[in-house]
N, C-alpha and C positions, 0 to 999 in steps of 0.2 A: 504494500500500500504506500503510496507517495504522499508527500505533504501538499496541502492545497497551494497552488500558484496561480489559478485562474479565478478572477472575480467576475461575476455576471450581476450587473447592477441594474435594477429597475429605476428609471427616473421619470418624474412628472413634468408638467408643464411649469411648476415652480423651480425647476432646475436643482442646483446645489442647495439652494435655501430649504428645499423640501425633505432633504435627507437627514438622517440621524448624523451626529458627529462622527461616529466610527465609520460609516460608509463613505460620508464626504472625505474623510482623511484617506481612505483606500483610493478614491479617484485622484486626489491631490498628489498622492505618492506615486501614482502609475507611471511606468515607463512608457507603455504603449496602450492606446485606446482605440477599440473598434467600435463603430456605430454608424448610423445613417446621418446624413447631414443634419437632420432635425436634432438628433441626440447630441452631436457634437456641439450645436449652438446652445443647447441646454446646459452642457457641463461647464460654460464659461471659459475663462482664460487660464486653463490648466496646462502647465508645460510638460506636455508628452507628446510623443509621436502619435500622429492621428492616422488611422486607417479606415477607409470606407468599406461597406460591405462588398465582399468580392462576389462575382457571378460566374458560374452558377453557385447554387447553395453549397453543394459538396466541396467547392474550391474553398468557401470560407472555413470549413472544418479543417482542411489541411492547412490552411494559412495559420489558424489558431494554433494547431499542434507545433508549428515552428517556433512559437513564442515561449514554449516551456523553458524555464529558467530565468525569464524576465517577469517584472511585475506588470501583469497584464490585466486590462479591464475590458469587459464588454458591456456596452449601454444598450439597454432595450427600454421599451415603454412599459410601464407599470409592473406586473408580477412576471417574472421571467419563466415561471413554470405553468402559467395559465394562457394557453393559445399563444405561446412565444417561443423563441428559439432555444430557450434554456433546456427544454426537454430533449431536443434533437442533439444539442451539444452534449448533453449528459449520456446520450447513447453512444457517442462517438469517443469521448473522454471519460475516463474512470471517474465517477462522482466523487470519489475521495480527493480528487485534485481540484475540485471546484467549490468555491464558496458562493452561494447565492444570497443576494441582497434584495428581497422583495419590496415594492412600493405599492401603494394602493392601485389596484387594477381599474381599468376603464369600467369594468363591470360594477365594481364596489362604488365607484363614483357616480356612475349612471343610476344605480339603484337607489343611491342616497338623494340624487336630484329629483327622481321620480317618486321617492317615498315608497318604493316597493322593497319587499322582504326577498333576499336573494334565494332562499330556499323554495320560494313559490314562482321562480322565474326560470325560463329556458335560456341558458346562456350559449351562444352560437358565435361562430366566426365564418365569414365568407371572404376573409382577407387573403388574397391570393389563391382563392378557391372558387369553384363554380357557385355562382349566387343562387342557383335553383336548388341547391340542397336545403335551403331553409323552408322550401315548400311544404315538406314533410312534417313542419312543426305548426303549420297554420291550422289552428283549432279554435273552436268557440271559446271565448273568455280566456285564451292563453295570453300570457305576458312574455314577450321575447326581448332580450337584450342581444344586439347584433354588432359585432365587429366588422365594419364594412370594408370594402375594397377601395372606394373612393367617392367622389362626388355624385357619380351617377347611381351608385348603389341604392340609395333610398328610392329613387324614382322606379328603379326596376322592381323593388320589392313592393311598391305601391301598386304596380300594375299586377303583380302576381296576387295580391290581395283582392284587387277590385275584380279581377277576371273569375275569381272563385266565389264571389259573393260576400267579400269581407270588406267591401269599399267604404264602410263607415268606420273602419278600424282607426283608432287614434294613433299618430305617429309623431315622435319627437326625435329630432336629431341634436345631439350634444356635441359641441366641438371645442377643443382647447380647454377641457375641464381642469379646473384648478389653476389656471393661469390668467393673467391679466386680459387676454383676449378671449375668454370664454363666451360661448354664444349658444343660443337655444332656438330652434325653429320647430313650431308646433303646426299640426295640420291633420287632415284625414286622407285616408288612401286615395279615394276616388277624385279628390281635388288637388293632390299635391302638386305643387309647382315651385317649390323653394329652390333656390340655388345656394348649396351649402359648401362649406370647406371640404377639401379632399380628405382630411384627417377627421373622421367623426365616428361616433357610436350612435346606433339608432336603437330606440325603444319603441315597441309596438304592442298596442293593446288590442287583441283581435276582437272585433265585433261582427257577428255573424248575421246576415239577412235571412229572412225565412226561407229563401231559395238557395242558401249558401251550400257549396259542395262540402260534405262531410268525409274527410279522408282521415280516419283513425290511423294510428300506427300499429294497432293490433292488426294481424292478417285477416283478410276477407273483404278487400274493397270490391265494390260493385263491378260486374263485368264491363258495363258500359263505360267506365272510366278508362279503358285501355283500347287503343287501335288494335284491331285483330281481323283476321280473315275467318274466324269462327273456331280455329283450331287452337285452342287454350285451355289451360287448367281452370275450370270454372270456380265461381266464387267460394262455395261450400267445401268443395274438394281442396281448393288451394289453401283455405284456412287450417283445414286438418293437416295438409302437407306441410306447411310453413310450421306448424306446431311441432310436428315430428322431427323437423330439421333443426329446431332450437336455436334461433338466431342469438348471437352473443356478441358483445363488444369487440369490434375489431376482427371478427371472424370471417373467414372466406368460404364462399360457396361456389362450387362449380354446378351450373345449370345446364345439363346436357340436353340438347335438342330444346333450347330455350324458348323458341317460337316468338311470341310477342313480348317476352320478358316478364310475364306476370309474377312468376314465382320469384325470380331474382329480385325484382323491384320490391315486392313485399317483404322479402328477407332483409334487405338494406334499409328499409324504413323502420323496421321492427327493433333494431338495436343500434346504438351510437357506434358510428365508424365501421359497421358490418360492410364487407366488400363482396362483390360477386363477379364472376366470369361466365358469361353466356356463350355457349358453343352452338353455333346454329349455321347449317349448310346454305340455306336459302337467303338470297340477298334481300328480297321484299320483307321477309320476317325480321331480318337484322334491322332494317330501316324502321320497322314498326317499334322494335324493342328499344332503339335509341331515342325515338320521339317519345314513347312512353315513359323512359326514365327521366328525361328533361321535365315532362309535364307533371310527373308525380314525385319529384324531389329526390331522385337517385342519379344524378348526373354522371356519377363516377362509375357507372356500370360499365364493365369492359366486355366488348363483344368480339368473338373470335370466329372467323369463318373456317369452316372445315367439317369433316365427319368423324366420328369416334370409331375406334380409339386412336387413330393417328393424330388427330388434333390435341389430344391431352398431352403429347410429348412436350416437355420443357415447361409446362405451367407449374406455377407455384403450388405446393402440396396443399389441399384444402382441408377445412374443418367439417364441411358438410358437402353432399353431393346429392343433387336431384336428377333423376333419369326420367324425364317426362315424354321422351320420344326416342325411337330406335333403339329400344332394348334388345340386347343380345348378350350371350354369355361372354364373348371377348370385351364387350363394353363394359359389363360388370366387372370382370376380372381386372381390367386395367384400372377401372376407377377405384375398386376396392384396394388394389395395391398401392394406389397413390394416397389414399385417405389417411390422414394423421390418426394417431392413437386417441380414442374417445371420439373419433369422428362419427358423424351421422349420415347414413345413406337412406334415401327414400326412393322407391321407384313406383310408378303408377303405370297400370295397363287397363286397356279397354277392349282389346281384341282378345278372342280365345287363344291365339298363338302366343301373345305376350303374356297372358294370364299363365298358360301352361309353363312358360319359362320362369315366371315368378314362383310358381308353386315348386318346381324343381329346385330352384335356388334356395328357397325357404327350407326345404328338407336337408339341403347340404349345409347351409350356413345358419339356420335358426332365425331368430328375429319374431317380429309381429306381422301376421298377415291378416288383412281385414278387407271387407267389401263395402264400398260406400255407395248408397243408393239415395238419390234425391228426387223429389217431385216438386213441381211448381204449379200453383193454381193459375189456370189459363181460361178464357172464355171457350165455352161449348154451345155454340149458338147463342141463346139469350141468358144462358145459366153459366155455371163455373165448374170446372172439373180439374183433376190432378193429371198433369202430363209428366211422365217420368223422363229423367235424363239417363243416358246410358250409364249402367253401373261401373264404377272404377275399382279395381282391385289394387290394393295398396300394400306393399311390403316395406317395412322399415326395420333397421337395426342399427346398433352402436358397435364400433370396432373396439375390442377390448384385448 
């Protein structure tokens, strides 16, 4: 274990004056300081070598490693470990070599300005990330604090809200919090027209209209929310499928034969930072999956062209696998071999041939085999009757 040599310091709009004396002394004694232009301006006239953020990000880590043996400081905004670079650096450099100096985060400052309790708020970042990922958090009465990408982000989010029936949602942009130039902009999503500073934090209080789209993060979104050619895992079966796949924070799903992407998208919505790779040979279905992912708040869905098992070569080992189309023993065996320990595999079948394959695999590998049958009430002349959907045989198991 090495002695700490790297200090990662959170700094606010009040600059050095807002730091405790011990942290201020660390900056004043630094030989080299890394930060953005804004951070360097906040740190005042400290006599140290100044380095700007290298690009790409990995180059920054390599640059930092070359500073071992010098008094090095990295300046970041707010809390270095809350949607900031501190965690990334801590994965590349032994944390025993780092001392973190947290400052009030933008979330804490924004919650104080709004009078909101942080445990009752969803804290999100779209800074340097697809802004569409916040769509999954649009819920009636939800309160959101969002670190934005720039001046245009609040307008983009306002459109997301209005398009989904949340146009009356109250929005507040907070800029330069804690500094002499602190500014606040209030409005509602459907009328949002403010020009705001590029560096800002957005607070949203979601207000749903009677016809608002309800997009819960638990699985089972309505089928009509997805673009589809009709070949998709239907709502009730999808809910059971995703439940068996057990979405978990940061976990990776392979969706084999992903079609319009409904299972992969529900998986990603169900857990923070859940990831998915959809494997689909048809270009039209890949296009639908990509459009659905953007519309439903899963913009990081990765879509791979190809057929299995060949298309699985070189992919990151998954935590869960769904086989929704193209089931065969070679496909299962390749998927099962790649699945991580404690990984979950679910395969659905609607044809007799696929069902026979599932039954044979179940006898060999165990797991749970169930048949799911659903009926929907539909008009029968002037009356109403039950119309059955094709039954689905579902096999699920955990790799132990």
